[in-house]
ROLO-898996 format. One line per 2 residues: their letters; for each residue x, y, z of C-alpha. Coordinates in nm, 3 decimals, always signed. Layout:
REM ROLO-898996
A) X,Y,Z | ... .
END
This chain:
REM ROLO-898996
MG) +10.974,+10.540,+3.420 | +11.248,+10.797,+3.490 .
QV) +11.573,+10.940,+3.384 | +11.764,+10.680,+3.167 .
NN) +12.123,+10.594,+3.258 | +12.268,+10.376,+2.955 .
RG) +12.467,+10.146,+3.182 | +12.312,+9.946,+3.455 .
GP) +11.940,+10.084,+3.419 | +11.777,+10.382,+3.447 .
KR) +11.898,+10.660,+3.723 | +11.556,+10.690,+3.911 .
IK) +11.246,+10.456,+3.876 | +10.924,+10.675,+3.906 .
HR) +10.697,+10.404,+3.915 | +10.835,+10.092,+4.004 .
II) +10.726,+9.742,+3.862 | +10.610,+9.518,+4.171 .
GL) +10.476,+9.165,+4.163 | +10.414,+8.907,+4.442 .
EL) +10.442,+8.550,+4.485 | +10.200,+8.411,+4.789 .
EL) +10.175,+8.065,+4.923 | +9.860,+7.965,+5.044 .
GT) +9.849,+7.716,+5.340 | +9.559,+7.464,+5.334 .
RV) +9.359,+7.271,+5.584 | +9.118,+7.009,+5.454 .
IG) +8.899,+6.772,+5.593 | +8.761,+6.490,+5.389 .
PS) +8.867,+6.150,+5.243 | +9.210,+6.019,+5.296 .
GY) +9.482,+6.121,+5.037 | +9.342,+6.430,+4.954 .
YT) +9.673,+6.644,+5.005 | +9.827,+6.575,+4.657 .
NA) +9.906,+6.768,+4.364 | +9.626,+6.580,+4.166 .
FL) +9.409,+6.739,+4.454 | +9.563,+7.102,+4.428 .
RE) +9.522,+7.070,+4.048 | +9.167,+7.007,+4.050 .
VL) +9.114,+7.326,+4.295 | +9.329,+7.518,+4.031 .
SR) +9.085,+7.429,+3.746 | +8.777,+7.519,+3.935 .
II) +8.976,+7.872,+4.014 | +8.950,+7.877,+3.613 .
HA) +8.621,+7.759,+3.581 | +8.500,+8.025,+3.815 .
CI) +8.642,+8.295,+3.571 | +8.473,+8.165,+3.312 .
IR) +8.139,+8.154,+3.517 | +8.231,+8.505,+3.573 .
GA) +8.268,+8.584,+3.218 | +8.626,+8.682,+3.218 .
LD) +8.728,+8.404,+3.028 | +8.559,+8.226,+2.710 .
IE) +8.489,+7.868,+2.759 | +8.707,+7.766,+2.476 .
SV) +9.012,+7.912,+2.675 | +9.303,+7.698,+2.710 .
RS) +9.542,+7.870,+2.979 | +9.688,+7.553,+3.148 .
FT) +10.049,+7.511,+3.057 | +10.301,+7.292,+3.161 .
CG) +10.408,+7.222,+3.539 | +10.026,+7.314,+3.622 .
RF) +10.045,+7.679,+3.557 | +9.688,+7.820,+3.499 .
VL) +9.723,+8.184,+3.354 | +9.428,+8.405,+3.474 .
PN) +9.245,+8.697,+3.319 | +9.466,+8.943,+3.492 .
QG) +9.765,+8.750,+3.365 | +9.859,+8.638,+3.698 .
QC) +9.931,+8.305,+3.753 | +9.804,+8.030,+3.981 .
YS) +9.986,+7.687,+4.025 | +10.079,+7.401,+4.271 .
ER) +10.411,+7.422,+4.399 | +10.669,+7.129,+4.453 .
NN) +10.593,+7.092,+4.788 | +10.185,+7.042,+4.745 .
HL) +10.085,+7.410,+4.807 | +9.867,+7.654,+4.620 .
EY) +10.050,+7.971,+4.493 | +9.925,+8.297,+4.336 .
AS) +10.169,+8.526,+4.138 | +10.078,+8.856,+4.034 .
PE) +10.101,+9.023,+3.729 | +10.375,+9.277,+3.684 .
CR) +10.214,+9.577,+3.849 | +10.291,+9.982,+3.781 .
GT) +10.341,+10.121,+4.143 | +10.249,+10.022,+4.498 .
RE) +9.854,+10.089,+4.465 | +9.833,+9.879,+4.167 .
AV) +10.029,+9.582,+4.352 | +9.807,+9.587,+4.627 .
LH) +9.502,+9.592,+4.415 | +9.578,+9.281,+4.217 .
EV) +9.702,+9.074,+4.546 | +9.355,+9.132,+4.685 .
AG) +9.206,+9.053,+4.342 | +9.407,+8.743,+4.317 .
ME) +9.293,+8.624,+4.657 | +8.905,+8.684,+4.514 .
MV) +8.960,+8.447,+4.233 | +9.129,+8.173,+4.439 .
AD) +8.789,+8.242,+4.697 | +8.567,+8.166,+4.424 .
GV) +8.751,+7.908,+4.281 | +8.727,+7.717,+4.624 .
RL) +8.388,+7.780,+4.680 | +8.296,+7.625,+4.339 .
FR) +8.531,+7.327,+4.434 | +8.300,+7.265,+4.735 .
TL) +7.994,+7.267,+4.549 | +8.102,+7.024,+4.298 .
KP) +8.280,+6.806,+4.540 | +8.020,+6.760,+4.844 .
QY) +8.284,+6.495,+4.993 | +8.508,+6.766,+5.069 .
PK) +8.301,+6.979,+5.301 | +8.560,+7.164,+5.466 .
VH) +8.842,+7.283,+5.216 | +8.993,+7.597,+5.313 .
FY) +9.290,+7.809,+5.214 | +9.460,+8.073,+5.447 .
KG) +9.705,+8.354,+5.365 | +9.915,+8.320,+5.653 .
NR) +10.276,+8.236,+5.690 | +10.249,+7.949,+5.946 .
NC) +10.079,+7.601,+6.040 | +9.721,+7.598,+5.954 .
EY) +9.634,+7.299,+6.162 | +9.590,+7.519,+6.471 .
FN) +9.498,+7.227,+6.709 | +9.826,+7.064,+6.632 .
AS) +10.107,+7.302,+6.788 | +10.353,+7.058,+6.678 .
GF) +10.385,+7.256,+6.316 | +10.547,+7.544,+6.466 .
LE) +10.845,+7.556,+6.199 | +10.629,+7.500,+5.879 .
TW) +10.643,+7.856,+5.710 | +10.463,+7.963,+5.365 .
GH) +10.639,+8.267,+5.215 | +10.508,+8.595,+5.088 .
HA) +10.749,+8.683,+4.841 | +10.752,+9.044,+4.694 .
NY) +10.949,+9.127,+4.393 | +11.087,+9.487,+4.319 .
LI) +11.250,+9.610,+3.957 | +11.559,+9.777,+4.054 .
PR) +11.853,+9.925,+3.837 | +12.157,+9.650,+3.776 .
RI) +12.404,+9.886,+3.898 | +12.261,+9.859,+4.248 .
GY) +12.492,+9.554,+4.376 | +12.371,+9.311,+4.669 .
EV) +12.644,+9.449,+4.906 | +12.462,+9.763,+4.894 .
LR) +12.118,+9.608,+4.959 | +12.268,+9.425,+5.257 .
RH) +12.429,+9.698,+5.392 | +12.123,+9.929,+5.372 .
LV) +11.800,+9.753,+5.381 | +11.892,+9.469,+5.658 .
PF) +11.833,+9.715,+5.957 | +11.499,+9.863,+5.766 .
LM) +11.399,+9.487,+5.703 | +11.472,+9.376,+6.050 .
TR) +11.328,+9.662,+6.256 | +10.988,+9.637,+6.030 .
PC) +10.758,+9.377,+6.198 | +10.613,+9.675,+6.382 .
II) +10.466,+9.793,+6.067 | +10.429,+9.476,+5.853 .
GN) +10.332,+9.190,+6.094 | +10.057,+8.965,+6.077 .
GW) +10.054,+8.836,+6.449 | +10.134,+8.502,+6.587 .
VE) +10.176,+8.298,+6.913 | +10.485,+8.081,+7.047 .
PL) +10.488,+7.869,+7.346 | +10.795,+7.994,+7.587 .
AG) +11.030,+7.748,+7.784 | +10.849,+7.719,+8.126 .
GW) +10.509,+7.642,+7.966 | +10.417,+8.025,+7.886 .
VR) +10.285,+8.163,+7.578 | +10.399,+8.474,+7.407 .
FY) +10.240,+8.681,+7.133 | +10.491,+8.787,+6.831 .
LS) +10.422,+9.074,+6.564 | +10.509,+8.876,+6.272 .
QR) +10.475,+8.502,+6.175 | +10.759,+8.510,+5.964 .
AN) +11.022,+8.726,+6.128 | +11.133,+8.438,+6.387 .
LM) +11.262,+8.205,+6.096 | +11.492,+8.463,+5.924 .
TK) +11.847,+8.319,+6.014 | +12.055,+8.524,+5.740 .
YD) +12.159,+8.863,+5.618 | +12.184,+8.718,+5.246 .
GP) +12.182,+8.406,+5.045 | +12.010,+8.232,+4.768 .
DT) +11.750,+8.018,+4.956 | +11.407,+8.072,+5.008 .
TG) +11.306,+7.748,+5.167 | +11.484,+7.530,+5.457 .
ID) +11.642,+7.667,+5.732 | +11.869,+7.927,+5.573 .
RA) +11.620,+8.210,+5.488 | +11.767,+8.536,+5.450 .
FI) +11.638,+8.888,+5.473 | +11.820,+8.983,+5.122 .
NT) +11.769,+8.699,+4.848 | +12.066,+8.699,+4.609 .
RD) +11.923,+8.457,+4.341 | +11.954,+8.639,+3.998 .
EP) +11.659,+8.628,+3.795 | +11.564,+8.945,+3.669 .
HA) +11.274,+8.828,+3.419 | +11.375,+9.148,+3.200 .
DK) +11.677,+9.271,+3.041 | +11.953,+9.132,+3.273 .
DC) +12.188,+9.418,+3.182 | +11.956,+9.686,+3.285 .
WR) +11.761,+9.552,+3.550 | +11.771,+9.352,+3.879 .
RL) +11.448,+9.186,+4.044 | +11.498,+9.209,+4.417 .
HD) +11.318,+8.910,+4.568 | +11.188,+9.000,+4.929 .
IS) +11.106,+8.684,+5.132 | +11.118,+8.819,+5.460 .
GN) +10.777,+8.983,+5.454 | +10.415,+8.853,+5.593 .
SN) +10.117,+8.774,+5.425 | +9.878,+9.035,+5.515 .
MS) +9.494,+9.068,+5.489 | +9.493,+9.460,+5.561 .
EW) +9.487,+9.613,+5.225 | +9.643,+9.928,+5.400 .
QL) +9.881,+9.727,+5.565 | +10.000,+9.582,+5.214 .
FL) +10.013,+9.937,+5.081 | +10.219,+10.043,+5.349 .
KY) +10.468,+9.737,+5.312 | +10.523,+9.781,+4.952 .
GT) +10.507,+10.162,+4.955 | +10.790,+10.179,+5.253 .
FD) +11.010,+9.906,+5.038 | +10.955,+10.154,+4.748 .
LM) +11.077,+10.451,+4.897 | +11.367,+10.253,+5.054 .
LM) +11.472,+10.148,+4.701 | +11.426,+10.523,+4.580 .
LL) +11.680,+10.630,+4.833 | +11.926,+10.346,+4.717 .
EE) +11.879,+10.467,+4.342 | +12.057,+10.797,+4.463 .
NE) +12.408,+10.691,+4.480 | +12.592,+10.698,+4.812 .
FL) +12.312,+10.914,+4.948 | +12.235,+10.703,+5.261 .
PI) +12.431,+10.730,+5.540 | +12.579,+10.369,+5.661 .
LP) +12.422,+10.306,+6.019 | +12.661,+10.150,+6.285 .
LI) +12.621,+9.782,+6.316 | +12.449,+9.633,+6.628 .
RD) +12.705,+9.530,+6.880 | +12.499,+9.363,+7.163 .
GR) +12.633,+9.088,+7.358 | +12.274,+8.949,+7.423 .
LN) +12.199,+8.912,+7.073 | +12.490,+8.717,+6.855 .
SV) +12.287,+8.575,+6.577 | +12.097,+8.699,+6.295 .
AE) +11.813,+8.486,+6.418 | +11.832,+8.635,+6.792 .
RA) +11.810,+8.983,+6.641 | +11.537,+8.956,+6.460 .
TF) +11.352,+8.772,+6.713 | +11.421,+9.040,+6.972 .
FN) +11.256,+9.301,+6.753 | +10.985,+9.050,+6.640 .
AD) +10.881,+9.012,+7.029 | +10.894,+9.375,+7.119 .
IK) +10.532,+9.455,+7.047 | +10.541,+9.828,+7.163 .
SK) +10.882,+9.863,+7.004 | +11.070,+10.020,+7.280 .
KV) +11.341,+9.795,+7.388 | +11.677,+9.906,+7.266 .
VF) +11.980,+9.734,+7.117 | +12.339,+9.851,+7.150 .
LA) +12.505,+9.961,+6.826 | +12.861,+9.997,+6.750 .
GG) +12.987,+10.345,+6.919 | +12.747,+10.315,+7.232 .
EK) +12.430,+10.428,+7.101 | +12.130,+10.297,+7.219 .
WN) +11.822,+10.258,+6.939 | +11.498,+10.077,+6.935 .
AL) +11.285,+9.965,+6.623 | +11.103,+10.302,+6.597 .
DF) +11.441,+10.488,+6.624 | +11.547,+10.269,+6.318 .
QR) +11.224,+10.356,+6.142 | +11.249,+10.730,+6.219 .
FY) +11.569,+10.740,+6.075 | +11.486,+10.596,+5.743 .
IG) +11.148,+10.848,+5.720 | +11.420,+11.140,+5.805 .
EV) +11.631,+11.000,+5.494 | +11.329,+11.029,+5.296 .
HR) +11.238,+11.393,+5.380 | +11.627,+11.501,+5.344 .
YI) +11.611,+11.340,+4.962 | +11.300,+11.570,+4.923 .
DE) +11.455,+11.877,+5.085 | +11.778,+11.840,+4.887 .
GR) +11.578,+11.872,+4.562 | +11.686,+11.486,+4.458 .
GE) +11.368,+11.449,+4.323 | +10.989,+11.506,+4.378 .
LT) +10.778,+11.218,+4.531 | +10.476,+11.098,+4.329 .
PE) +10.134,+11.111,+4.515 | +10.156,+10.746,+4.591 .
RR) +10.494,+10.759,+4.719 | +10.405,+11.083,+4.933 .
MA) +10.094,+10.894,+5.068 | +10.289,+10.586,+5.158 .
LE) +10.529,+10.852,+5.349 | +10.235,+10.996,+5.558 .
LW) +10.092,+10.654,+5.630 | +10.457,+10.537,+5.764 .
EK) +10.478,+10.881,+5.985 | +10.140,+10.810,+6.099 .
VI) +10.181,+10.448,+6.226 | +10.519,+10.514,+6.371 .
DA) +10.350,+10.778,+6.563 | +10.073,+10.593,+6.711 .
LD) +10.322,+10.306,+6.798 | +10.525,+10.531,+6.994 .
RW) +10.219,+10.652,+7.167 | +10.070,+10.319,+7.177 .
DL) +9.738,+10.414,+7.025 | +9.621,+10.034,+6.980 .
AY) +9.291,+10.170,+6.853 | +9.428,+10.371,+6.552 .
LA) +9.684,+10.061,+6.471 | +9.395,+9.807,+6.460 .
QI) +9.228,+9.983,+6.153 | +9.573,+9.947,+5.957 .
LD) +9.763,+9.645,+6.088 | +9.658,+9.305,+6.117 .
WA) +9.871,+9.219,+6.429 | +9.708,+9.495,+6.613 .
AI) +9.321,+9.426,+6.482 | +9.393,+9.057,+6.621 .
LY) +9.516,+9.198,+6.941 | +9.269,+9.468,+6.965 .
YC) +8.942,+9.310,+6.848 | +8.996,+8.933,+6.897 .
IT) +9.258,+8.855,+7.165 | +9.218,+9.131,+7.421 .
PL) +8.859,+9.054,+7.483 | +8.907,+8.663,+7.521 .
LA) +9.173,+8.739,+7.802 | +8.958,+8.952,+7.962 .
RL) +8.710,+8.688,+7.995 | +8.954,+8.478,+8.166 .
GL) +9.086,+8.758,+8.382 | +9.394,+8.823,+8.217 .
EV) +9.523,+9.142,+8.049 | +9.678,+9.202,+7.717 .
EQ) +9.994,+9.328,+7.878 | +10.077,+8.996,+8.022 .
LI) +10.110,+8.837,+7.665 | +10.317,+9.116,+7.519 .
AP) +10.507,+9.220,+7.825 | +10.861,+9.309,+7.752 .
LP) +11.078,+8.998,+7.834 | +11.356,+8.975,+8.072 .
SY) +11.725,+9.052,+7.933 | +11.722,+8.764,+7.719 .
YR) +11.429,+8.744,+7.498 | +11.314,+8.385,+7.536 .
NA) +11.338,+8.364,+7.918 | +10.987,+8.387,+8.042 .
GE) +10.890,+8.620,+8.339 | +10.628,+8.609,+8.611 .
KN) +10.387,+8.837,+8.404 | +10.351,+8.582,+8.115 .
IP) +10.039,+8.368,+8.061 | +10.048,+8.000,+8.090 .
RD) +9.982,+7.834,+7.744 | +9.775,+7.557,+7.864 .
IP) +9.492,+7.746,+8.047 | +9.176,+7.550,+7.964 .
LE) +8.876,+7.751,+7.800 | +8.543,+7.610,+7.633 .
TR) +8.488,+7.665,+7.280 | +8.232,+7.599,+7.018 .
RG) +8.450,+7.292,+6.947 | +8.460,+7.192,+7.304 .
RA) +8.740,+7.237,+7.562 | +9.076,+7.376,+7.414 .
KL) +9.407,+7.509,+7.574 | +9.468,+7.847,+7.525 .
ID) +9.741,+7.835,+7.301 | +9.536,+7.619,+7.064 .
YL) +9.237,+7.859,+7.064 | +9.485,+8.163,+6.999 .
LH) +9.617,+7.982,+6.714 | +9.286,+7.921,+6.594 .
LL) +9.205,+8.317,+6.605 | +9.512,+8.377,+6.419 .
VE) +9.485,+8.120,+6.116 | +9.098,+8.163,+6.087 .
YA) +9.165,+8.566,+6.027 | +9.315,+8.505,+5.730 .
NV) +9.097,+8.259,+5.567 | +9.093,+8.348,+5.183 .
ET) +8.724,+8.353,+5.189 | +8.645,+8.661,+5.374 .
DK) +8.273,+8.583,+5.440 | +8.429,+8.309,+5.659 .
SS) +8.721,+8.512,+5.802 | +8.754,+8.705,+6.125 .
YG) +8.900,+8.996,+5.891 | +8.620,+8.985,+5.698 .
IL) +8.398,+9.030,+5.999 | +8.575,+9.341,+6.082 .
LE) +8.599,+9.469,+5.754 | +8.217,+9.453,+5.705 .
QE) +8.165,+9.629,+6.056 | +8.416,+9.896,+5.936 .
KV) +8.662,+9.848,+6.210 | +8.941,+9.781,+5.953 .
KR) +8.969,+10.029,+5.680 | +8.931,+9.960,+5.302 .
LF) +9.167,+10.094,+5.015 | +8.947,+9.956,+4.729 .
KK) +8.597,+9.955,+4.633 | +8.446,+9.629,+4.531 .
EE) +8.399,+9.741,+4.177 | +8.755,+9.798,+4.162 .
IE) +8.865,+9.478,+4.291 | +8.648,+9.304,+4.044 .
RA) +8.764,+9.482,+3.747 | +9.140,+9.418,+3.848 .
AD) +9.037,+9.043,+3.865 | +8.902,+9.043,+3.494 .
NP) +9.178,+9.274,+3.343 | +9.562,+9.307,+3.359 .
PP) +9.759,+9.612,+3.476 | +9.689,+9.851,+3.183 .
YT) +10.080,+9.993,+3.159 | +10.280,+9.685,+3.180 .
RA) +10.421,+9.372,+3.001 | +10.098,+9.171,+3.148 .
AW) +9.878,+9.371,+2.930 | +10.096,+9.288,+2.643 .
RE) +10.094,+8.928,+2.706 | +9.688,+8.971,+2.752 .
KI) +9.652,+9.112,+2.403 | +9.835,+8.834,+2.246 .
FR) +9.658,+8.596,+2.424 | +9.314,+8.725,+2.342 .
WI) +9.427,+8.743,+1.947 | +9.500,+8.385,+1.959 .
ET) +9.177,+8.274,+2.127 | +8.978,+8.504,+1.894 .
EG) +9.169,+8.547,+1.537 | +9.464,+8.329,+1.568 .
VK) +9.264,+8.014,+1.613 | +9.098,+8.060,+1.285 .
QN) +9.478,+7.994,+1.138 | +9.488,+7.666,+1.364 .
LA) +9.735,+7.874,+1.610 | +9.730,+7.802,+1.980 .
LQ) +9.876,+7.913,+2.304 | +10.183,+7.635,+2.400 .
GC) +10.335,+7.819,+2.687 | +10.349,+8.131,+2.871 .
GW) +10.648,+8.271,+3.089 | +10.681,+8.651,+3.245 .
EG) +10.904,+8.747,+2.921 | +10.719,+8.585,+2.651 .
IT) +10.477,+8.336,+2.498 | +10.521,+8.030,+2.277 .
IR) +10.277,+7.975,+2.022 | +10.196,+7.625,+1.847 .
QA) +10.064,+7.565,+1.511 | +9.839,+7.237,+1.410 .
EV) +9.973,+7.037,+1.104 | +9.695,+7.016,+0.886 .
SL) +9.826,+6.684,+0.734 | +9.862,+6.540,+1.026 .
PG) +9.567,+6.589,+1.298 | +9.693,+6.631,+1.666 .
SY) +10.034,+6.685,+1.595 | +10.203,+7.038,+1.619 .
KI) +10.482,+7.256,+1.465 | +10.639,+7.432,+1.748 .
FR) +10.735,+7.820,+1.679 | +10.963,+8.004,+1.889 .
TI) +10.872,+8.231,+2.169 | +10.761,+8.583,+2.102 .
QN) +11.005,+8.768,+2.363 | +10.954,+9.100,+2.575 .
PN) +11.238,+9.171,+2.829 | +11.101,+9.498,+2.886 .
PY) +10.831,+9.501,+3.197 | +10.709,+9.853,+3.113 .
LF) +10.628,+9.743,+2.710 | +10.264,+9.707,+2.702 .
RV) +10.194,+9.760,+2.344 | +10.151,+9.511,+2.072 .
RE) +10.186,+9.751,+1.770 | +10.135,+9.477,+1.513 .
LE) +9.777,+9.437,+1.636 | +9.741,+9.801,+1.680 .
KG) +9.828,+9.838,+1.310 | +9.605,+9.578,+1.203 .
RP) +9.924,+9.377,+1.086 | +9.892,+9.042,+1.266 .
QD) +10.124,+8.878,+0.992 | +10.405,+9.090,+1.116 .
LL) +10.380,+8.921,+1.454 | +10.356,+8.588,+1.308 .
RE) +10.668,+8.652,+1.107 | +10.830,+8.719,+1.453 .
IG) +10.771,+8.383,+1.592 | +10.898,+8.193,+1.268 .
SA) +10.555,+8.137,+1.098 | +10.565,+8.047,+0.719 .
W) +10.295,+8.299,+0.694 .
END
């Protein structure tokens, strides 16, 4: 884990705990009244059903708890959120690669459940879930402000406060759409259409704050829910990221953030960058949109002191700080972190020379632009530069070189406006059923790079990460489902930090005595020593049993 500091958590974290919460957009064609929690709960049940069919769970397994939460075989969770959308939360993962693996595996489980749902419910022939951040009803441009989140969670030492995070992370987060974006189009005043790097960046309005929904989304989320020992740990909740399909781009997103946190763990190591002082960009939203609209990342902003930097300058500054960290002997990079650093450098260099063919193998926005949109525009006698050309002095003004959004074109669905068809391309790229998505086609054609083999993804879907608290929970689950049931024990509830177990009252059929929860505030603790030593009675005593 790293060197231990008794106050405020460890001095350094070698293998960071990372987890994600992924909200999925839904598009359904079927009977009226389909879009309810009851509908989503049935889809959820089919996700679990598919796990049973696959053999990852026993038919007797009961992993549905209050609030409609289902615990999956990898100890991730799937549930219907309060605003009627499906959400997948990964288990606690040890490091960047494992986090990406369990995100990909989670989407495979969701896809299996959706296929099974359609088989069992033929009245819903078209039920689709999308790993995107914007409106899924792509032939209705009225839903531009509807957004689904991709929330990444990083375990950091408690001693790193929110002011430090705000001061150092906001410039990094604001200028990273070029490396984490998933691509989007929006209408401009005057009837034009514009391509953006990120579906999420235009919706960020504050530097920091506690809200994750509504109009006050912040780059640094200040809600304090560590899901761990609060005297040692802080859970940094990043809501500014995109829902990416590319496995390598996910690795880049998590890996670069992890490297930034590594620098912040070294007290007062990072210098404070001058603030943006640009009369064109007076609000957080304007600054975020400025970088998001700069596809080639070459437009500059003015900093306090008169310097002019573009997005690549900001990113290269942080890359340089990682190298300084190494050169000064502050610590060795793990192989995983070194791989993330090398990929970061390669992508920034490719952006600098505008090597879109290389970027399309790694980044979602580049793949969509290079493989999907460029050929479409060429058939219309247009050039992609017209869709991404730098805008005039104020970023929302449309120039003469931009493309009209209402250009008509013929599609398999009939005649459509250009902006609607571009939205169609962007949404369908992110269908969680990759056999139905344009991303999946590019993957099969080896036009985008894989990080994992199919067998590795299948193993991750059926098993929790082996060296985190997720494995601890799964071991207790399995024991309850196989041995504990013989003593009338059953699972009552499950949270990230613990499990609640109940025991049937033999004299009163159907009634239960509720025991207290087995707690585990350490995300790195994966062993259940009572079970390893063959002494389950010690575990029962811990939860208040009379045994």
